[in-house]
N, C-alpha and C positions, 0 to 999 in steps of 0.2 A: 805508390799512390793507389795501385790496384788493390793491394792488401788492405789499405785504409778504407777504401770504398766497400770492400767485402766485409770488413769488421763492422763498419757503420751499418751496413745493410742487415747483418746478423743481429746486431743490438736492437735495431728497430723492429725486426721480425719477432724477436724474443719479447719485447714490450707489448707488441700487438697481441701476441699469443697470451701473455699474462692478463691482459685486459679483455680478452675475447670472452664472449658468452656462448659461443658456438659449442655444441656438445662435444665435437671432436677435440677441442682444446681444454676440456674440463674433465674432472674425475669426481667420483662420489665424495671424496674427502673435501674438495674445494666447495662443492655445492652444499654439503652438510654444514660446513663452516659458515657459509652465508646465511643459511637458515638459522643457525645458532645466534648470529649477530642480531637478526630481527627478533628472535625469541628473547634475547637479553634486554633489548630496548622495550619490548612489551612488558616484561617483568619489572624492569626499573620504573616504568611509568605506573604500573599497577601499585607498586609499593609506595611511591611518592603521593599518588592520588589518594590512596587509603589514609596515609598519614595526614594529608591536607584536610580530609573530611573529619578525622577524629581529633586532630590536635591543632588545626589551623596554622600549620607550619610549612615552610619550604615552598612557598608559592612560586618564586622565581625559577627554582629548579624544576618544578612540575611543569610550568609553562614552557620551559626550554625543551623538556622531554617530549611534550605534546607536539611542538612545532617540528622537532627533529623527526619523530616517528611519522607524522602526517606528511611532511614535505619530502622525506627521503624514502624510507622503507615502503610506505603505503601508496606512494605516488606511482604514476605510470612509468617513471624513469627509475624506480627502485630496482634493486638487483633481482628480486624474485620475479617481478612483473616483466622486466626486460629479458630475463632468462626464458620465461615462458613464451614471450612474443618472438624472440630471436630464433627459437627452435621449433616453432609451431609446425612449419612445413616438413621438418625432419621426423616428427612424431605424429603421423596421421592417426595412429591408434589411440592417442589421448583424446578421450571424449568427455571426461569429467563426470560421468554418471556412476562410475564405480561398478557397472554391471558385469564387465568382463575385460580381459586383456586382449585387445584386438591383434590381428595378425601384423607381422612386421612388413615394412615396405619391401619391394622386390630387391632393391639394391643392398639391403641389409645382408642377404645371404652371400653376396659376393665379397664381403669384407673379411679381413683376417679374424681369427677367433678372439684375439685380445680386444679388437675394436668392437666386435659384437658383444663381448662381455661388458665392456664399458657402456655401450648403448643400453643394454639390459638393466644395468645398475642405475643409469641416469633416467631410465623410463619411469621408475617409481617416483623420483623427485619431480620429474616433469609433470607427471599425472597429478601429484599432490599440489604442485605450484599452480597448475591450471585451475584446480578446484578452489584453492584457498585465496588466490588473487581476486576471485569474484567478490570477496567480502572487503577487499581493500578500499574501494571507492566509497561504499556506504560508511565504513569505519572512519575514513578520513573526513567525510562530511559531518559525521557526528562530532568528531573532535573539533572541527571548525566552528560548529554551532554551540559547543559547550560553553556556557557563560561562566568560565572559570573565575575571572576577576570579580564579577558581581557577587557570585555565591561565596567566594572567599571573603569578601568584605563583610557579608552577613555573619559568617563564622567568626571573624575577628571582632566584630562589634559585640557579639554574644560573649566571647571569651574575655574581652577587655572589661565589659561591664560586670561580669561575674567576679573577675579578679579585683575590681575596684570596690566591691562590696555593694553593688546595686541589687539588693535582695528584696524578697517580698516584704520583709519587715521595714525596710527603708521606704518602700512605696506606701506602706500603711502609716508610717510616721508623717509623710507628706499629707495623706488624707486626714490624719488626726489634726495636723496644723490647720488645714482648711476648715475642718469641722469646728475646731475651737474658735476660729475667727468668726464663723457664722453665728455661733452661740453668743459670743461677746457682743457682736453688732446687733443682735436681736433684743438685747436687754433694754428695758425701759429706763428712762432717766430717774424715775421715782425709785426703782429697784436699786440702781447704782448709787443714788444719793443716800440710800439707807446704809450703804457700806462706807460712806465718806466720813469716817470717824475723826480723822485728823483735822480736816477743815471745819467740821462742825464744832469740835471742841475749841479750835482757834477762834471761830466766830463768836461763840458764847463768851469766851474769856476776854475778847477785845471788842465787844459789841459797841461800847461807848466811843470807841476810837475808829470805827470803820470808815469814817470819811477821810482819814489820813491816807495819802498815797502810799506811804511806807507800810502801813498796816494792811492796806489792800494787797500790796505786793506780797506780804507775808501770807495772806489768805490764799492767794493764787498759787504760791509755792506748795502750800499744804494740800490744795486741791489737786495739783499735779502729782503729789505723793500718793494721794488717795487713788488716783487712776492707776498709778504704777502698782499699787497693792492689789487692785482688782485684776490687772493684766497678768500679774504673776501666777494667778490661779489657773491660767490657760496654757495649753501645750505650746501655742505659738510663741510664748515668751522666750523659750529656749533658743529661738532663732533671731531674737532681737537684742539690741544694745540700747541702754538708756543713757543719754549724755547730759541729762539734767534739763531744766527749763521746758519740760514737755516735749523734748526732741528725741525721737527714736530712729534707730538705724538698723538695717538688717546686717547680720554678720556677713562679712565678705565671702566667707567659705560657703555660706548657704546660697548666696547669689551666684557664686561661681559654679556650684553644684547644679543649680537650676539651669544655668546656661549650658552646662555640659550635657545634661539630660536632653535638652532641646536639640543639641547638635547631634547627639547619638541617634535620636529618633529621625532627625532630618536626613541623616545618612542612610537610614533604612528606607525612608520614604522615596529617596532618589531612585530606588530600585523597585518601585511598586509594581512594575510589570514582570518582575522576575518569576513570581509564582506561576503565571500562565506559561512562560517560556519553559520552565522546568517540567511542568506537566506535559507539554507538547513533546519535549525531548524524551521524557520517560516512555511515552507511548511509542515513539520512533525507535528508541533503543530496545524496547521489548521485542519489536519485530525483528531487529537484527539479532538479538540474543536467541530468539526461537529458531531463526535460520541457522545460526552457528551451531546450535545444539541439536539439530536434526541429524538423521543418520547419514553421516558423511564417511565414505569408505576411503581410508588413506593407507598407503602402502609402505611408507618409510617411517622410521622412528622419529626423524627430524620433522617430518610433516605432521605426525600426531602431536609432537611437542609444541609445534607452532600453533596448531589448532587449539590445543589446550590453553596456551598462553593468551590467545585471542579471546577465548571463552572467559578466562579468569579476569582479563582486563575489562570486558564488557560488564561483568558482574560488579566490579569495583566502580566503574563509571555509573552504573545504575544506583549503587550505594551512595555515591557522591551526590547524584541528582536527587535521590530520595531524601537524604539528610538535608540538603538545601531546601527542598520543597516543604519538608516537615517543619523546619525551623522558621521559614518565612511564613507559613500558615499560622504558626503560633503568634507571630506579630500581627498578621492580618486579622485574626479572630480575637485578639486580645486575651490570650491565655492568662490564667491567674498566676502562672509561674513568672519568676523574674528571669531575664530582664524584659520578657515580652509584655508584661503587664503595664510597663511604662508607656506603651502606645495608647493606653486608655486614659481619658480624663478621670482624675480621682472622683469617686462617686459623690463625695460631700460637696464638690464644686457645683454640681447640678442642683443642689438644695439651697444655694445662697439666696438670701432675700434681696440682694442688690443694694443694701444700705451702704452709704458712703462710697458708692461706686465700686463696691466689691462684687463683681460679676466675673469670676475667674473661669467659668466653664468655656471650653472651646468646642467647636463643632467637629466635623470629620477630620481626624488627625491626618489622614492620607491626602487631604486636599490642602489644608492650611497649616499643617504641622501641629506640634504640641505647644503648650503654653505654660511650662513650669516657671520660667522666669517671670511671666506676667502674673502668675499666682502670687508670688512674693512681692513683686512691685506693687500690685494692687493691695496686698495686705498692708504694706507700709503706709500707703496713701490713706487707706480706710482707718487704720488705727490712729494715725496722726490727726485725721479729721475728727474722729470721735473724741480723742483726747482734748482737742481744741474746744469743741462744743461743750464737753463735760466741764471743762475748767472755766470758760468765759461766758457761756450762754446759759448754763443750767445750775450754776451755783447761786449763792446768796449775794454775791458782789459782782457787779457788771462794770 
């Protein structure tokens, strides 16, 4: 039983020493390995965040890396912070200013040579840890405030819209549709009647029988064909289907596309405060970057590598924030480029005379959203109404 107790006690002591952060239980290799673990996590996050900004990919992995780095390595309970805190009393010469290596404590000289050698080696790591952990808290706060999800959604919207063909030319086609409707609705009845060749010929050929309901019906059908012939001259016709008897429908694809556009822009509008957040974080991250890039004297290779990994990550974080702010600003300012231009109401919509209820212009997109679906819904209503009046009100048979 005594041997078992001794064995159990030895095992427990070995485990405690393995988990200990006291300098007496550590060596340079162990500390260097812990520094390398943090360096690896910093580099992994840098690579994924850069990929997220450039390709809008791997969001989940990036989020996971951010949370792990913030909550583990950069926290007060992280290995480097704990190492520095645990041994602060044993290294009074660590002052973090890099000005000089202070004298050793009195008890240092009473220790065996191998212990003093270990202490001297660990002093460099302790000094570096003390200096670098001062940046951990502001770094963790920046990662907490980073609007990763909202910015990523903007990147995804841009990528998806470009891949789906929402180009400047498509935006111009929508504008051309609106412009053509406006031109059509502005036409006078006299002008349109001058082009009504089919119904006029039918009328002249059947003048004596125009009281007959069947002949009147024939005239009306010719009048409907005349309107169709007029409509075919305008760009909007490519978005319409004629089913006969003066009935028009919008192609389902066109209506679906208009709804999709409104949804895309609505998703951008959901994040309308993102631009201000990104600007604020850019300012804060610049302060942290400047502090990191100041003249910091580090003594160990691992310390210098850790410092460089932190600098590299803050550079990529600022790149991510800058990309997000620039992309969002293009939507906010209504850039001429696609897909940002879709946040603006097509110019021709503002010139509509309002005939037949065709008033497709919307006001501030950021307050009430865009109205591409309304453009085409009102287009169908206006053309159907104009066709009706052309056929039944302004022909020669009523």
